[in-house]
N, C-alpha and C positions, 0 to 999 in steps of 0.2 A: 824603662818601659819603652818597646819598640812600637813603631807606627803600625797603623792599620795595614797599609801598604806593604811595609817590610814583612809583617807576618804573612800576608797573603802570597807574596814573592817566595818567601821561603818554602811555604808548603807547596807552591806549584813547582818550584825546581825540583823539590825532592820527589813529588809525583812523577816527574819526568826521568827519575832515575839517578839523579846527580847526588853524589856523597856529600855528606855534612862539610867534608874539607873543602870540596869543589864550592859549596854554597858560601863558606866562609870567606874564601878567596875572592868570590865574584862581588859579593855584597859588602866586604870589609866588615864583616861581624865576626865576634868572638863565638867559639865552639858552645860556650854555656848559653849565649842568646840563641843560637840556631836551635839547639836541643830543647830548650825552653819552649819555643815557638812551635816545634814538631810534637812536643808532649802536649800542648794546650789544645782542646778540641775547639775553644772558644776564642774569637779574636780579641785582641787587647782592648781594654776601656778603661777609662780614669774612674776613680772611686767616687768623685764628687758627682752631684746629681746634675744630668745634662739640662742645660738649660733650652728652653724652646726657641728655635730660629724664627724670627720675625718674618723673613721672607719666604720660608718654606711653611710656615703655619697655615696659610691660605690653601695650598696643595695637598695637606696631609690626608683628606677623605680621599682624593683621587691616587695618591700614593698607595695608600692601604689597600684600595680596590685593586690596584695593577698588580700589586705585590701577592696579596693572598686569595685573590679571584681569578686573576688572568695569568698568574706566575710569569710575569715578564721580568727580564734581566734589568739590572740596575741601569746599562746604558739606555735600553729602551724607555724606561721610566723618566730618566733625566731628559731625554728628547721629547717625552710628551709634555712635560710641564715647562720646559722652555718654550715650546710652542704656545704655551697657554700663559706666558709672560713672566716665569721665574728667570731673575738675573743674578742670582747668588751663584757661590762657587760650587764646583763638582763636589769638591771635599766636604763641604757643609751637608750636601744632598746625601752622600754615601754614608756619613757618620750616622745621619738620621735613620737611613734604610738598612743599614745593620742592625739596627735595635727593632725594627718592625718586621724583618725577614722571618718567616716560621722555622723551626728547627728542622734540618734537613734529614730525611731518613737515612740510617745506617746502610751503605752500599751492600753489605754482607747480607742484608735481609730483604734486599728489594728485589722482586720479581722480574726476571728477565724477560724481555720481549723478543719472541721469536718470529723469523720470518723465513720463507723458503730462498734458496741461493739466487741472486739476482732479481729479487723482487722489491727490495727497498734500502735506501740509505736515509739517515738523518743529519740534518745540517743546521748548526746553530753557532753562536760566537759569543765571546765574553771578553770583557775589559781586563787587562792586567797593568799594574805597575811595575816596570823593571829598571834596572841601572843600566843606562846605555852611556858609554864614554862619559863616566862619573856623573850622570845626571838622571834623576828619577824621571822617567818617561811613559806616558800611557801608550800601550800597544793593544791591538785588537787581535785577537787568536780566533780565526774560523775553524772548527771542527766538522769534520765530516765521518761518520761512523757507517760502516756496512751493517745491516741488520742480521745478516745470518754469520758472517764470520768474524764480525765485530772488529774487522780491521779499520784502523783510523787513519786520517790524514789532517795534519793541521798546517795553516797557512797564515802568517803574521801578516800585518798591516798596521798603519798609522791612523787609519780612519773607518767610518762604517758607512761612506758613500755608496750609492747602488753600483758604480763601477768596481769598487774594491770587492763587494759581495759577490758580484757575478764573477769576477776574477778567481776568488776562492774556490768557488763552486766549480768552475770550469778546470781549474788545476787540479782538484780532487779527482774529477773524472778522468782527465789525462794520465794522474798518478795510478789509478785503479786500471787503465786500459780499457774502460769500456763504462757504460751508462746503466743505472738500474732500472726497472720500469718505473719506480715512482721515487720521489724525494720527497721526505717529510720535513718541511719547513715550519717556521714561525710565521707570523703575519705582518711582516714589516712593509712599510709603504713601497718599499723598492719591489717588492713582489706582487703584493694584491691591490695596491690603489689603482682603481680603474683597469683592472686587467692590465698592469704594467706592460707595454709593448716591448720594453727594453729586455725583460726577464724572459717574455715568451720568446724574442729571437735568439738571446742566449741558449735557451734550451735546445731550439731547434737547429743551431749551429753544431752543438756538441753531440747531439744524438747520432751523428753519423759515425761516432765511435763504436756503435754497435751495443749490442744488449748483454747483460752479463749472463 
């Protein structure tokens, strides 16, 4: 049985358009393993009954709230519980979080949100574990999507610091050649904590690129 990280990486690479042969060569996996991961809609899990992690148990109500009510991504939730005293491993958290996440809607039946040209972009990011130089490495992929054309721009990074977030958003604006009227973002501290001046300064700096 492959790990959750390998299953996630296989599906991410395939979604980027890479062939099964390319994925096998990049991850050093057999074609049978890659095909099984692509056919399986659910992440791999062990058959034995999961045991409760003593370090995570005190944070379970908060994790459930942030997952089901506020719909935060795993890295955001992990940062929140770490700020409240969690000292366990990220792997333990993600194993439990995978069991708590609600089923994701089928993208084929999800209603598309439409905006006028140049009106809005959506900005978010997700963590991935990828094979780099023979070692599994945690990588953050920042994603910017234009609301009208659905054009996308992805920017990889090794961390989720404010500087990396601003860099990814600015690179997206330079890539598209202009700035939309509004950017729909989540509410990380890098953006909204005390009306973070660095974020506002970055927006003012790149707004000179013009309007879409």
